[in-house]
Backbone bond lengths (Angstrom), bond angles and torsions (degrees), N, CA, C in turn:
res aa  C-N    CA-C-N  psi(-1)  N-CA   C-N-CA  omega(-1)  CA-C   N-CA-C  phi
1 M - - - 1.463 - - 1.533 109.09 -
2 I 1.335 116.18 133.11 1.457 122.69 176.36 1.523 108.46 -126.59
3 I 1.328 116.69 133.69 1.465 121.93 174.52 1.510 108.14 -128.61
4 V 1.332 115.40 128.12 1.457 122.38 -178.98 1.531 108.66 -119.72
5 R 1.335 115.02 137.71 1.488 120.92 176.17 1.521 108.60 -113.13
6 T 1.346 116.75 131.63 1.472 121.37 -178.53 1.518 109.26 -133.66
7 P 1.348 117.70 134.55 1.470 121.18 -174.18 1.523 113.37 -85.14
8 Y 1.326 115.14 154.15 1.454 122.56 169.41 1.540 108.47 -84.70
9 R 1.344 115.52 168.55 1.477 119.52 -175.36 1.513 111.90 -129.75
10 L 1.330 113.98 156.92 1.472 123.83 167.82 1.508 107.99 -118.17
11 T 1.305 118.13 126.45 1.466 121.46 176.26 1.512 108.32 -83.96
12 L 1.319 115.43 128.84 1.479 121.32 -178.37 1.519 111.70 -103.48
13 G 1.324 119.33 -26.34 1.450 121.66 179.95 1.507 112.60 -163.70
14 G 1.323 116.81 145.28 1.461 121.76 175.04 1.517 114.90 85.36
15 G 1.336 118.28 6.07 1.457 121.19 -176.24 1.513 113.30 -51.24
16 S 1.324 116.45 137.22 1.475 127.85 177.97 1.532 113.26 81.76
17 T 1.357 118.80 -8.74 1.473 118.05 172.83 1.516 111.61 -79.08
18 D 1.351 115.34 -1.76 1.479 121.21 176.03 1.529 111.00 -88.46
19 L 1.329 119.25 0.70 1.458 121.40 177.52 1.538 109.67 -74.82
20 P 1.337 118.25 137.41 1.470 120.27 -178.35 1.514 114.38 -52.46
21 A 1.328 117.84 -39.10 1.480 120.30 -177.44 1.527 110.24 -58.08
22 Y 1.319 117.64 -32.86 1.464 120.49 -179.76 1.517 112.62 -88.62
23 Y 1.351 116.51 -52.02 1.478 116.82 -172.91 1.521 111.38 -67.28
24 E 1.302 119.46 -27.46 1.477 120.62 179.09 1.528 111.35 -66.02
25 K 1.325 118.28 -19.50 1.461 122.05 178.20 1.522 112.56 -102.59
26 F 1.345 116.25 -36.43 1.474 118.53 -168.91 1.535 113.35 -128.69
27 G 1.333 118.81 -8.18 1.448 120.77 -173.20 1.511 110.14 79.53
28 G 1.332 117.21 144.78 1.449 121.37 -176.01 1.521 112.76 -114.07
29 F 1.321 115.29 163.05 1.481 121.99 178.15 1.516 108.20 -143.96
30 I 1.332 115.79 132.69 1.445 121.63 176.22 1.495 110.37 -135.10
31 F 1.340 117.05 135.74 1.468 123.34 167.74 1.528 106.03 -124.68
32 A 1.308 115.97 118.98 1.484 120.42 -174.20 1.523 109.16 -148.07
33 V 1.322 115.09 172.72 1.457 120.63 -178.98 1.533 109.51 -143.71
34 T 1.317 116.71 143.22 1.465 120.39 172.86 1.530 109.73 -93.53
35 I 1.317 115.74 150.36 1.476 121.81 -175.20 1.514 110.49 -127.85
36 N 1.329 115.98 166.62 1.461 121.44 -172.52 1.536 111.63 -82.19
37 L 1.310 115.25 46.90 1.467 123.20 164.05 1.525 104.43 -115.29
38 Y 1.334 115.87 130.22 1.468 119.37 -166.09 1.521 113.50 -130.46
39 L 1.323 113.54 156.53 1.463 122.99 169.77 1.529 107.17 -115.85
40 Y 1.315 116.78 133.69 1.444 122.88 -176.98 1.539 109.68 -112.30
41 V 1.324 116.11 135.25 1.459 122.00 176.93 1.524 107.06 -121.77
42 G 1.323 116.33 133.67 1.470 121.10 177.67 1.518 110.43 -122.80
43 L 1.331 116.61 144.68 1.466 123.31 176.70 1.506 109.80 -129.35
44 N 1.324 115.65 145.91 1.458 121.34 171.44 1.530 108.61 -148.68
45 R 1.330 116.27 151.02 1.455 119.98 177.06 1.532 107.88 -118.59
46 P 1.344 117.79 87.27 1.466 121.09 -177.23 1.528 110.71 -68.53
47 P 1.320 117.41 145.44 1.464 119.75 -173.02 1.547 114.67 -87.58
48 F 1.349 118.59 -5.30 1.459 119.10 -167.79 1.518 115.54 -86.31
49 D 1.369 118.18 -16.42 1.470 119.63 174.18 1.551 107.56 -160.14
50 D 1.353 114.84 -177.03 1.455 120.42 -175.38 1.530 113.29 -109.98
51 R 1.339 117.32 16.40 1.452 119.74 -174.22 1.529 112.16 -75.37
52 I 1.319 115.69 160.90 1.476 123.30 174.53 1.519 108.00 -104.64
53 R 1.328 116.36 124.30 1.468 121.33 -178.72 1.544 109.17 -124.20
54 L 1.326 113.80 138.61 1.487 119.57 -177.84 1.519 107.53 -139.26
55 K 1.328 115.28 126.83 1.479 121.48 179.98 1.514 108.49 -123.46
56 Y 1.340 115.76 117.00 1.459 121.73 171.00 1.526 105.30 -136.15
57 F 1.340 122.43 -128.74 1.459 119.03 172.92 1.524 110.10 -78.28
58 E 1.336 116.71 -5.50 1.458 122.57 169.02 1.522 108.18 -125.82
59 I 1.307 117.21 169.82 1.444 122.80 177.09 1.518 109.60 -122.88
60 E 1.315 116.39 125.67 1.468 121.36 177.66 1.520 108.86 -121.13
61 E 1.325 116.18 138.38 1.470 122.34 175.74 1.525 107.93 -141.24
62 V 1.335 115.28 111.95 1.485 120.14 -171.60 1.526 109.20 -135.30
63 D 1.344 113.83 163.28 1.473 120.86 175.41 1.513 112.92 -94.10
64 D 1.341 116.00 -22.48 1.459 120.98 -174.89 1.525 109.08 -129.73
65 V 1.312 117.18 135.38 1.460 120.77 -177.71 1.524 111.93 -58.56
66 E 1.299 118.65 -29.08 1.456 122.27 179.20 1.530 112.13 -64.83
67 E 1.315 116.50 -20.53 1.480 119.96 -178.66 1.517 112.13 -81.29
68 L 1.310 119.73 -8.68 1.462 121.80 -178.24 1.530 110.11 -67.39
69 S 1.328 116.10 135.70 1.463 120.38 176.51 1.522 111.45 -82.89
70 H 1.318 117.17 -30.04 1.466 121.94 -178.44 1.531 108.38 -73.14
71 K 1.332 116.49 104.72 1.475 120.23 -172.18 1.527 112.47 -62.83
72 L 1.316 118.06 -41.47 1.462 120.02 -176.61 1.520 110.67 -63.85
73 V 1.326 116.81 -42.35 1.467 120.32 178.75 1.528 110.24 -65.93
74 K 1.323 116.02 -44.01 1.474 119.86 -179.18 1.526 111.36 -57.70
75 Y 1.333 116.33 -48.70 1.469 118.68 -177.12 1.536 112.21 -73.05
76 A 1.323 117.08 -30.68 1.475 119.28 176.63 1.548 109.62 -65.77
77 L 1.327 117.92 -43.95 1.461 120.71 179.42 1.517 110.76 -64.51
78 K 1.329 116.36 -42.84 1.467 119.72 -179.55 1.523 110.67 -63.29
79 R 1.315 116.93 -42.59 1.462 120.07 -177.80 1.530 110.98 -64.16
80 L 1.322 117.39 -33.94 1.457 120.56 -177.90 1.535 112.34 -94.28
81 G 1.324 117.35 2.59 1.452 121.24 175.38 1.521 114.24 69.88
82 I 1.329 117.18 30.48 1.479 122.10 177.74 1.534 107.36 -105.54
83 D 1.326 116.96 113.11 1.451 119.87 -172.80 1.517 114.60 -125.69
84 K 1.335 116.73 8.86 1.475 118.09 178.22 1.518 110.12 -166.12
85 K 1.348 114.72 167.74 1.470 122.94 169.48 1.516 113.54 55.87
86 I 1.352 115.69 57.41 1.455 118.10 178.11 1.538 110.89 -150.32
87 D 1.317 115.74 135.11 1.463 124.17 172.90 1.513 107.76 -107.96
88 M 1.334 116.99 134.97 1.458 121.94 179.29 1.527 109.37 -134.62
89 F 1.311 117.21 143.58 1.438 120.62 174.87 1.524 109.96 -144.91
90 S 1.336 116.37 159.31 1.461 120.70 174.84 1.514 110.11 -137.90
91 L 1.338 115.40 143.74 1.458 124.10 175.02 1.526 107.11 -131.59
92 A 1.333 118.29 148.84 1.460 119.54 -176.43 1.527 110.67 -141.90
93 D 1.334 114.59 151.18 1.462 120.57 176.75 1.524 112.38 -77.17
94 I 1.344 117.42 -19.72 1.458 121.56 -179.50 1.517 109.33 -137.24
95 P 1.341 118.33 160.89 1.469 120.54 178.42 1.531 111.44 -69.16
96 D 1.322 115.34 160.80 1.455 118.86 174.68 1.533 108.62 -79.06
97 K 1.325 115.85 170.38 1.472 123.42 178.03 1.525 111.08 60.10
98 T 1.351 116.62 42.59 1.455 120.23 -179.92 1.516 113.63 -126.87
99 G 1.345 117.71 15.34 1.439 120.55 168.27 1.518 117.48 88.42
100 L 1.324 118.39 9.25 1.446 120.44 179.36 1.543 112.03 -111.13
101 G 1.313 117.15 15.32 1.462 120.91 174.21 1.511 114.27 87.52
102 S 1.338 118.30 37.08 1.463 121.82 -171.30 1.520 113.32 -60.19
103 S 1.320 117.86 -50.13 1.472 118.58 -174.90 1.530 111.56 -66.24
104 S 1.335 116.48 -38.25 1.467 119.69 178.77 1.531 110.65 -68.58
105 T 1.328 116.58 -40.80 1.447 121.60 177.01 1.527 110.87 -59.18
106 F 1.320 115.07 -44.99 1.469 120.13 178.45 1.527 111.09 -61.52
107 L 1.328 117.40 -45.99 1.457 120.31 -175.37 1.525 111.15 -66.59
108 V 1.325 118.08 -41.24 1.451 120.26 177.30 1.510 111.00 -62.96
109 G 1.337 117.00 -43.00 1.465 120.25 177.79 1.515 112.04 -63.05
110 L 1.349 116.48 -42.54 1.461 119.99 179.51 1.527 111.08 -62.67
111 L 1.315 116.81 -45.65 1.470 119.53 179.57 1.524 111.66 -64.34
112 N 1.306 117.77 -38.21 1.462 120.69 174.93 1.535 110.50 -57.65
113 A 1.333 116.08 -46.02 1.458 120.91 179.89 1.528 111.43 -65.51
114 L 1.328 117.54 -43.63 1.467 121.13 -178.25 1.532 112.22 -65.68
115 H 1.321 116.74 -43.54 1.462 119.99 177.06 1.523 110.83 -65.35
116 T 1.301 116.79 -37.16 1.484 119.82 176.75 1.519 109.91 -63.66
117 L 1.320 116.77 -40.95 1.456 121.76 177.91 1.524 111.25 -59.12
118 K 1.333 115.61 -41.17 1.462 119.78 -177.97 1.538 112.90 -81.86
119 G 1.330 117.33 -9.42 1.460 119.93 -177.96 1.505 112.64 74.50
120 D 1.346 117.82 27.28 1.456 121.64 -178.54 1.519 112.17 -74.50
121 N 1.317 115.60 152.92 1.464 122.43 171.75 1.518 106.93 -96.25
122 F 1.332 118.08 112.63 1.458 121.12 -175.64 1.515 109.38 -145.51
123 S 1.323 116.27 155.86 1.462 122.37 -179.30 1.519 110.60 -107.39
124 R 1.307 116.10 171.15 1.478 120.96 175.82 1.518 110.24 -63.76
125 R 1.335 117.12 -38.47 1.461 120.48 176.75 1.533 110.16 -63.36
126 D 1.337 116.49 -41.74 1.463 119.12 178.26 1.527 111.03 -57.63
127 L 1.340 115.34 -45.32 1.479 120.64 179.76 1.521 110.11 -58.26
128 A 1.328 116.48 -50.46 1.473 120.54 -176.49 1.520 111.61 -61.08
129 E 1.340 116.81 -45.62 1.463 118.96 -177.76 1.518 112.08 -70.32
130 E 1.321 117.38 -38.80 1.457 120.04 177.87 1.536 110.52 -63.81
131 A 1.319 116.65 -42.79 1.467 120.18 178.66 1.507 110.70 -64.04
132 F 1.349 117.65 -42.25 1.472 120.70 178.50 1.523 110.71 -60.81
133 H 1.335 116.49 -43.20 1.469 120.28 -179.02 1.527 110.36 -64.85
134 I 1.322 118.38 -45.19 1.460 120.54 -179.93 1.520 110.85 -60.14
135 A 1.354 115.84 -45.50 1.479 120.34 -176.20 1.530 110.89 -67.40
136 T 1.333 117.85 -44.29 1.460 119.84 -171.25 1.521 113.80 -90.67
137 Q 1.355 116.55 -36.65 1.454 120.27 -177.36 1.533 112.93 -90.70
138 D 1.338 116.24 -47.03 1.450 119.72 -177.23 1.532 111.65 -80.48
139 A 1.348 116.81 -50.71 1.460 120.83 -176.42 1.528 113.47 -90.47
140 K 1.342 117.65 -6.69 1.480 123.41 176.06 1.518 112.65 60.29
141 C 1.340 117.48 37.77 1.454 121.48 176.64 1.543 109.22 -87.10
142 P 1.340 119.32 142.45 1.475 121.85 -177.21 1.524 111.72 -84.72
143 E 1.335 117.82 61.31 1.466 122.54 -173.01 1.508 111.81 -97.72
144 G 1.345 114.87 155.51 1.444 121.51 169.28 1.515 110.62 -96.28
145 K 1.341 116.17 -175.81 1.452 120.41 -176.33 1.527 115.05 -83.20
146 Q 1.336 116.41 -26.74 1.466 117.66 -164.56 1.529 113.99 -62.85
147 D 1.317 119.89 -41.77 1.446 120.02 -173.26 1.534 111.02 -62.40
148 F 1.308 117.55 -37.98 1.459 120.81 -178.31 1.535 110.53 -68.96
149 Y 1.329 116.12 -41.88 1.467 119.90 -179.83 1.524 110.80 -69.74
150 L 1.326 117.93 -42.12 1.459 119.77 179.75 1.525 111.48 -63.31
151 A 1.352 116.25 -44.41 1.471 119.25 178.13 1.508 111.97 -60.23
152 S 1.324 116.58 -35.87 1.450 121.21 -176.99 1.532 111.53 -77.94
153 F 1.341 118.29 -47.59 1.451 122.10 -172.62 1.528 114.28 -89.59
154 G 1.347 117.81 -40.24 1.440 121.06 -178.69 1.509 114.14 74.73
155 N 1.356 115.82 177.66 1.466 125.59 173.96 1.536 110.39 74.96
156 F 1.367 116.09 -173.35 1.456 120.90 168.64 1.511 107.88 -71.28
157 C 1.323 117.27 116.29 1.443 120.07 -166.17 1.550 110.64 -127.31
158 I 1.329 115.85 137.25 1.451 122.30 176.55 1.529 107.93 -111.36
159 L 1.314 115.40 128.70 1.485 121.35 176.44 1.520 108.90 -118.39
160 E 1.318 116.33 120.13 1.457 121.95 169.67 1.521 107.25 -106.87
161 I 1.335 116.30 117.10 1.458 121.31 -171.64 1.528 109.54 -108.49
162 D 1.327 116.43 117.44 1.463 120.18 179.67 1.528 111.43 -74.63
163 K 1.318 116.09 168.86 1.475 119.98 -179.44 1.520 111.32 -65.59
164 D 1.359 117.99 -25.64 1.453 119.55 178.40 1.525 112.57 -86.39
165 G 1.341 117.62 3.68 1.455 122.24 177.41 1.505 114.77 93.51
166 K 1.351 118.55 -5.72 1.453 121.41 177.64 1.526 109.52 -66.81
167 V 1.320 115.59 135.16 1.474 121.38 -176.00 1.524 110.10 -112.36
168 D 1.322 116.11 124.92 1.456 122.33 172.13 1.527 107.57 -95.71
169 V 1.332 117.38 119.20 1.457 122.90 -174.51 1.533 110.32 -108.31
170 A 1.328 116.61 133.65 1.465 120.46 177.46 1.522 110.13 -146.16
171 N 1.328 116.93 145.60 1.459 120.87 170.39 1.520 109.82 -76.71
172 A 1.306 116.92 131.61 1.470 120.01 174.78 1.530 109.56 -66.77
173 K 1.328 115.38 145.12 1.464 121.68 -179.82 1.524 109.06 -88.02
174 I 1.313 115.59 89.27 1.470 121.20 -172.74 1.525 109.46 -123.11
175 S 1.333 115.40 130.85 1.457 119.94 -178.29 1.503 111.72 -74.38
176 R 1.316 114.26 160.96 1.473 119.90 177.19 1.518 110.96 -60.98
177 R 1.348 116.82 -38.34 1.464 120.43 179.97 1.522 110.95 -63.68
178 T 1.322 116.51 -41.14 1.465 119.50 179.62 1.540 110.13 -67.48
179 Q 1.333 117.43 -41.10 1.472 119.81 177.31 1.531 110.48 -59.34
180 E 1.319 117.01 -44.42 1.473 120.39 -179.33 1.525 111.36 -64.97
181 E 1.344 116.22 -36.69 1.472 119.39 176.46 1.521 110.12 -64.91
182 F 1.300 117.53 -42.24 1.489 122.11 177.92 1.519 109.29 -60.59
183 E 1.306 118.34 -47.18 1.468 121.33 -178.41 1.520 111.88 -65.97
184 R 1.325 118.17 -32.88 1.466 121.97 -177.86 1.525 112.40 -77.89
185 K 1.320 116.87 -37.84 1.453 119.85 -172.42 1.524 114.43 -98.64
186 T 1.324 117.21 -11.80 1.471 120.99 178.66 1.524 108.98 -98.52
187 L 1.312 115.87 121.81 1.454 121.85 -177.54 1.529 109.23 -114.23
188 L 1.323 116.41 144.39 1.461 122.29 -175.87 1.527 108.40 -125.45
189 F 1.325 116.13 129.27 1.469 120.69 -177.12 1.538 109.42 -129.06
190 Y 1.329 115.38 137.96 1.458 120.98 179.62 1.516 109.25 -89.79
191 T 1.341 117.06 122.83 1.459 121.97 -176.81 1.520 113.21 -80.80
192 G 1.310 116.77 -18.88 1.462 120.39 -175.12 1.501 113.89 84.54
193 V 1.352 116.90 -3.36 1.470 121.77 -179.49 1.520 109.16 -95.15
194 R 1.328 116.62 120.55 1.458 121.99 177.82 1.530 107.36 -111.26
195 R 1.330 115.62 135.99 1.469 120.89 -179.65 1.495 110.61 -155.67
196 S 1.309 115.69 154.46 1.449 121.70 174.43 1.529 110.05 -78.06
197 N 1.322 116.82 140.46 1.473 119.60 177.92 1.532 112.35 -89.72
198 A 1.326 117.09 -2.16 1.464 120.51 -171.72 1.522 111.56 -60.47
199 E 1.316 118.61 -42.12 1.460 120.35 -175.87 1.512 110.50 -66.26
200 I 1.361 116.98 -44.05 1.463 120.12 -179.03 1.541 110.85 -65.70
201 L 1.335 116.68 -44.12 1.465 119.55 -178.81 1.516 111.60 -66.83
202 T 1.337 116.71 -39.11 1.478 119.38 176.91 1.502 111.57 -62.47
203 E 1.325 115.95 -43.29 1.474 121.10 177.76 1.514 111.34 -56.95
204 Q 1.336 116.35 -45.82 1.470 120.65 -178.18 1.526 110.30 -65.08
205 Q 1.326 117.13 -42.67 1.466 118.73 -178.35 1.531 111.22 -66.88
206 V 1.324 117.96 -39.04 1.450 121.38 177.94 1.525 109.88 -62.11
207 N 1.331 116.73 -44.92 1.472 120.54 -179.37 1.525 112.37 -59.39
208 V 1.324 116.13 -40.45 1.465 119.64 -178.57 1.526 109.93 -73.49
209 R 1.339 116.74 -43.23 1.473 119.53 -178.86 1.520 111.86 -63.70
210 E 1.319 115.88 -28.31 1.470 119.15 178.32 1.530 110.87 -86.38
211 N 1.335 116.08 9.60 1.467 122.41 175.91 1.536 112.11 58.18
212 Q 1.329 116.77 36.71 1.452 119.89 174.72 1.525 107.75 -72.19
213 Q 1.311 116.73 111.53 1.462 121.99 -170.35 1.535 112.14 -60.19
214 Y 1.320 116.44 -36.54 1.461 119.78 179.75 1.530 110.29 -62.08
215 A 1.332 118.09 -45.57 1.473 121.92 -179.29 1.517 110.31 -65.87
216 I 1.332 117.88 -39.52 1.449 120.77 179.29 1.510 111.50 -65.84
217 E 1.338 116.88 -43.46 1.446 121.25 -179.01 1.532 111.46 -63.03
218 L 1.319 117.91 -37.41 1.463 121.03 176.94 1.517 110.98 -61.42
219 K 1.337 117.25 -40.44 1.463 120.34 179.29 1.540 109.99 -70.26
220 H 1.315 118.21 -36.18 1.469 120.77 174.26 1.552 109.61 -58.41
221 Q 1.321 116.05 -42.96 1.473 120.28 -179.87 1.521 110.13 -64.69
222 V 1.326 117.79 -43.08 1.466 121.91 179.73 1.536 110.28 -60.05
223 K 1.327 116.65 -41.72 1.481 120.29 179.44 1.507 110.21 -66.01
224 K 1.308 118.08 -42.98 1.456 121.97 179.03 1.528 110.99 -61.35
225 I 1.340 117.01 -46.99 1.464 121.02 178.56 1.511 109.58 -61.87
226 G 1.327 118.09 -40.07 1.449 121.67 179.69 1.510 112.96 -59.49
227 R 1.322 117.54 -42.62 1.459 120.38 178.71 1.533 110.83 -66.86
228 E 1.321 116.84 -35.84 1.469 120.60 177.64 1.523 110.29 -65.82
229 I 1.326 116.63 -38.78 1.474 121.10 178.56 1.532 109.78 -64.66
230 L 1.311 117.73 -44.00 1.454 120.48 177.34 1.523 110.53 -58.45
231 D 1.313 117.87 -44.54 1.461 121.71 179.20 1.528 111.38 -57.60
232 I 1.318 116.59 -40.37 1.454 121.47 179.85 1.530 111.27 -64.83
233 F 1.319 116.69 -44.10 1.466 120.26 178.34 1.508 111.73 -63.71
234 E 1.334 117.27 -42.88 1.456 119.87 -176.68 1.540 112.29 -75.60
235 A 1.330 118.19 -25.61 1.458 121.08 179.04 1.524 111.32 -67.49
236 G 1.358 116.43 -33.51 1.478 119.50 176.39 1.505 114.87 72.01
237 N 1.321 117.90 25.78 1.463 120.58 -178.20 1.530 112.77 -106.59
238 G 1.321 116.38 22.79 1.466 121.07 -177.19 1.519 111.40 105.95
239 L 1.325 115.93 152.18 1.459 121.36 -170.24 1.539 115.06 -110.44
240 D 1.332 117.63 5.82 1.462 117.38 -177.92 1.525 112.57 -59.14
241 D 1.324 117.64 -34.73 1.469 119.30 176.83 1.517 111.16 -65.92
242 F 1.325 117.81 -27.88 1.459 121.34 172.78 1.525 110.04 -60.30
243 G 1.347 115.21 -45.11 1.457 118.95 178.14 1.496 112.85 -59.76
244 R 1.325 116.49 -41.70 1.465 120.09 -179.44 1.536 111.22 -67.06
245 L 1.345 115.91 -36.01 1.467 119.50 176.80 1.524 111.59 -71.05
246 M 1.333 116.44 -30.82 1.475 118.26 173.78 1.502 112.11 -58.86
247 D 1.349 115.90 -40.39 1.465 119.76 178.02 1.521 110.09 -64.49
248 E 1.324 117.09 -42.64 1.467 120.31 177.73 1.523 110.98 -62.00
249 H 1.332 114.56 -42.78 1.477 119.92 178.59 1.519 111.89 -62.47
250 W 1.307 117.39 -39.61 1.473 121.64 -176.99 1.542 109.76 -66.13
251 Q 1.326 115.89 -39.12 1.469 118.65 178.09 1.520 111.04 -64.90
252 V 1.344 116.23 -40.54 1.468 120.80 177.09 1.525 110.45 -64.98
253 K 1.328 114.95 -46.01 1.475 120.09 -177.35 1.510 112.03 -59.42
254 K 1.335 117.10 -40.40 1.458 120.27 -178.66 1.537 110.96 -64.83
255 G 1.332 115.92 -23.42 1.470 117.97 177.42 1.514 114.36 -74.44
256 M 1.360 116.91 -11.65 1.458 120.59 -178.14 1.520 112.25 -77.11
257 S 1.351 116.10 -26.98 1.474 120.08 -176.55 1.504 108.81 -163.66
258 N 1.321 116.91 143.10 1.461 119.11 175.79 1.520 112.88 -78.08
259 K 1.345 115.97 2.82 1.462 121.26 178.11 1.522 112.61 -96.37
260 M 1.346 116.42 -2.38 1.481 120.59 -176.75 1.536 112.54 -64.10
261 S 1.343 115.39 -39.59 1.444 119.60 -174.88 1.524 109.52 -132.24
262 N 1.329 117.46 -171.41 1.454 122.28 174.51 1.517 107.00 -155.04
263 P 1.348 119.38 171.12 1.459 120.77 -175.45 1.548 114.19 -58.95
264 I 1.324 117.84 -34.76 1.473 120.06 179.91 1.521 109.34 -69.23
265 F 1.318 119.44 -46.21 1.460 121.20 178.21 1.531 110.04 -59.98
266 D 1.326 117.04 -43.02 1.478 119.84 179.88 1.530 110.26 -62.86
267 E 1.322 116.36 -39.67 1.478 120.47 179.41 1.524 110.70 -63.74
268 I 1.331 117.02 -44.56 1.458 121.07 179.57 1.542 109.70 -63.63
269 Y 1.306 116.20 -42.72 1.451 119.72 -177.42 1.535 111.02 -63.17
270 T 1.322 116.20 -41.38 1.469 120.24 177.86 1.538 110.29 -60.58
271 K 1.327 116.98 -40.86 1.459 120.76 -179.60 1.524 112.69 -66.72
272 V 1.337 115.73 -46.69 1.469 117.27 -176.48 1.514 111.47 -71.96
273 R 1.331 117.74 -26.64 1.452 119.60 174.38 1.526 111.18 -63.23
274 K 1.311 117.64 -27.40 1.469 122.38 177.05 1.523 111.79 -84.47
275 N 1.323 116.16 -4.91 1.466 121.44 -177.51 1.524 113.20 -121.86
276 G 1.313 116.52 34.87 1.464 119.81 171.68 1.498 116.50 100.55
277 V 1.332 119.74 -3.89 1.460 121.96 177.72 1.520 110.30 -80.67
278 L 1.328 115.99 127.10 1.474 120.51 178.09 1.512 112.59 -87.55
279 G 1.346 116.59 -28.06 1.454 120.67 -179.84 1.503 110.74 -170.98
280 G 1.301 116.51 165.12 1.459 121.37 178.98 1.500 111.52 -172.36
281 K 1.323 115.70 -178.98 1.465 120.64 179.25 1.502 109.02 -170.46
282 I 1.337 115.49 164.13 1.456 121.92 166.33 1.514 107.06 -83.67
283 A 1.341 116.99 127.61 1.460 120.47 -176.68 1.504 111.55 -66.88
284 G 1.327 116.12 153.26 1.457 121.82 177.43 1.526 112.54 74.31
285 A 1.324 115.28 -148.31 1.467 120.27 -175.57 1.517 113.01 -72.30
286 G 1.349 117.01 -13.78 1.464 120.20 179.39 1.521 111.70 104.72
287 G 1.296 115.80 173.32 1.467 122.40 174.19 1.515 113.88 93.38
288 G 1.314 119.18 -10.67 1.463 121.12 -179.47 1.510 111.31 163.14
289 G 1.316 116.51 -164.85 1.456 119.62 179.41 1.492 111.56 89.45
290 F 1.353 117.72 -115.18 1.446 123.47 -174.25 1.522 111.49 -114.93
291 F 1.342 114.48 139.51 1.467 123.07 175.12 1.522 106.80 -102.79
292 M 1.329 116.11 117.52 1.454 121.65 178.18 1.518 109.44 -107.88
293 V 1.347 116.14 128.94 1.465 120.31 178.99 1.512 110.36 -132.37
294 Y 1.316 115.70 151.12 1.457 122.12 177.34 1.541 107.39 -115.56
295 C 1.343 118.19 123.77 1.453 119.71 -175.83 1.541 110.90 -124.41
296 Q 1.302 114.78 156.91 1.457 120.78 176.44 1.524 109.62 -69.13
297 D 1.324 115.62 151.74 1.453 120.30 177.54 1.527 111.00 -57.40
298 G 1.328 115.62 138.59 1.438 121.47 179.16 1.497 114.56 92.03
299 Y 1.320 117.52 -9.20 1.479 121.36 -179.13 1.519 112.57 -106.41
300 Q 1.319 117.56 2.47 1.460 119.93 -174.81 1.511 112.54 -57.90
301 E 1.341 117.11 -44.55 1.483 119.33 -177.27 1.514 111.86 -66.91
302 A 1.323 117.22 -37.44 1.458 119.79 177.73 1.522 110.51 -63.02
303 V 1.322 116.45 -39.95 1.469 120.74 178.72 1.525 110.43 -65.96
304 R 1.325 115.86 -43.16 1.457 119.98 179.10 1.536 111.62 -59.57
305 K 1.317 117.01 -37.41 1.464 120.56 -179.26 1.527 110.08 -64.87
306 V 1.333 117.49 -39.53 1.469 119.56 178.83 1.517 110.70 -61.81
307 F 1.326 116.62 -47.68 1.481 118.98 -179.66 1.540 110.80 -65.46
308 A 1.334 116.90 -33.66 1.473 120.36 179.80 1.535 110.58 -64.14
309 E 1.335 118.13 -30.10 1.458 120.90 177.62 1.510 111.60 -59.94
310 Y 1.341 116.22 -28.07 1.463 121.50 -178.18 1.544 111.45 -102.40
311 N 1.318 114.84 9.20 1.486 121.19 -179.37 1.517 112.55 60.22
312 Y 1.327 116.74 34.82 1.460 121.15 175.12 1.527 107.96 -90.63
313 R 1.293 116.23 124.43 1.478 121.25 -176.51 1.518 110.69 -85.08
314 E 1.329 116.23 133.49 1.452 120.69 175.16 1.516 109.68 -76.77
315 I 1.332 116.68 138.69 1.454 123.81 178.02 1.529 108.22 -114.92
316 P 1.340 118.40 99.51 1.465 119.84 179.33 1.532 110.17 -63.96
317 F 1.341 116.01 147.63 1.462 118.62 179.99 1.511 109.97 -151.86
318 Q 1.326 115.06 162.11 1.448 124.04 169.89 1.551 108.26 -135.84
319 V 1.301 115.54 166.20 1.466 120.22 -179.24 1.527 110.06 -71.86
320 D 1.326 116.16 136.07 1.477 122.98 172.37 1.522 107.86 -99.09
321 S 1.322 116.54 134.33 1.457 119.98 -176.73 1.508 113.70 -111.83
322 T 1.335 117.90 6.88 1.473 120.15 -168.49 1.523 114.07 -104.85
323 G 1.325 119.29 -30.52 1.449 119.48 -170.11 1.521 110.16 72.20
324 T 1.323 115.92 -165.59 1.468 119.39 -178.21 1.538 109.79 -68.05
325 Q 1.330 116.07 139.31 1.454 118.83 -179.94 1.538 111.08 -150.99
326 V 1.325 113.91 149.01 1.465 120.35 178.53 1.534 107.60 -82.74
327 L 1.322 116.44 120.43 1.453 121.18 178.48 1.521 112.07 -89.60
328 L 1.342 115.70 -31.09 1.479 119.90 -177.16 1.517 108.42 -144.88
329 H 1.307 117.67 131.59 1.452 124.22 172.81 1.529 107.91 -141.52
330 R 1.286 116.31 95.99 1.460 121.80 -173.45 1.520 109.57 -126.83
331 S 1.324 115.76 120.53 1.469 120.69 178.79 1.516 109.10 -79.70
332 R 1.335 114.64 151.05 1.480 119.20 174.45 1.524 109.12 -73.54
333 L 1.324 114.40 131.87 1.470 118.18 177.38 1.519 110.04 -71.51
334 V 1.288 117.06 137.26 1.490 122.49 -179.29 1.513 108.66 -108.39
């Protein structure tokens, strides 16, 4: 039995510049952090038959890997040459399709478990790149690089993405005091809206590939704001300017697609801005999932009351520093 735990992420700066359409022309930049909300993947090799079993929000039981409906699992098994006699399951702290990188988190965790099962020698970079290749090349998903790298490496993470796709990974130099300020002043609320990010990401990639200057300039602005946010975190002189830059980022991000927000989200944002919030955004590609806001000290309860009016549940979190990790690896005694 193998059990792997992999964290979800919050993007703090540079979001969407990790998409191939952009970084292949201009290079990408991401500053993000993983949090203590997790997805768990379990594997077992039962001895009584050779079937493939998969349990997530659906249950699949097949004789041939090609019969699997779950594309990411099918291509992961094929890539690693596992074609029979395996049970797999996943459990998660949050629903999928909510903007925190669910599918990428799952795939990195699954690959970690499968390589552990085979006794392979592999690195965190290997996991991230293999997962990115499976998702984008095999399963044809319109994904960027960041979710795979964040799930693999964890912590406050800086990604510098070259035009050829090579990723330079570094831990941001952030003090304990700054981390605690971030955890205290940043609030996360679940909207109850689940949606696929594929349409929004595809739209953005098409716009950049067609050299639409407006779309490209918006991504340039997002990258610039992201670097400024990283500087604020590493300076350690307080994060209120991060909140103000979040507001600037959100206005830019909404210009990328009319699917980023909706009238209810805009209404809530206007209210919380009057109650101590300096900035915020819908996590991930937009359109639903989680609402992240940064508020001044002393205003947290007022902000919570606004979200409670809309029955949005707060999700407490702290920074995760581990990335994907094997929690259990126990062989069957013979």
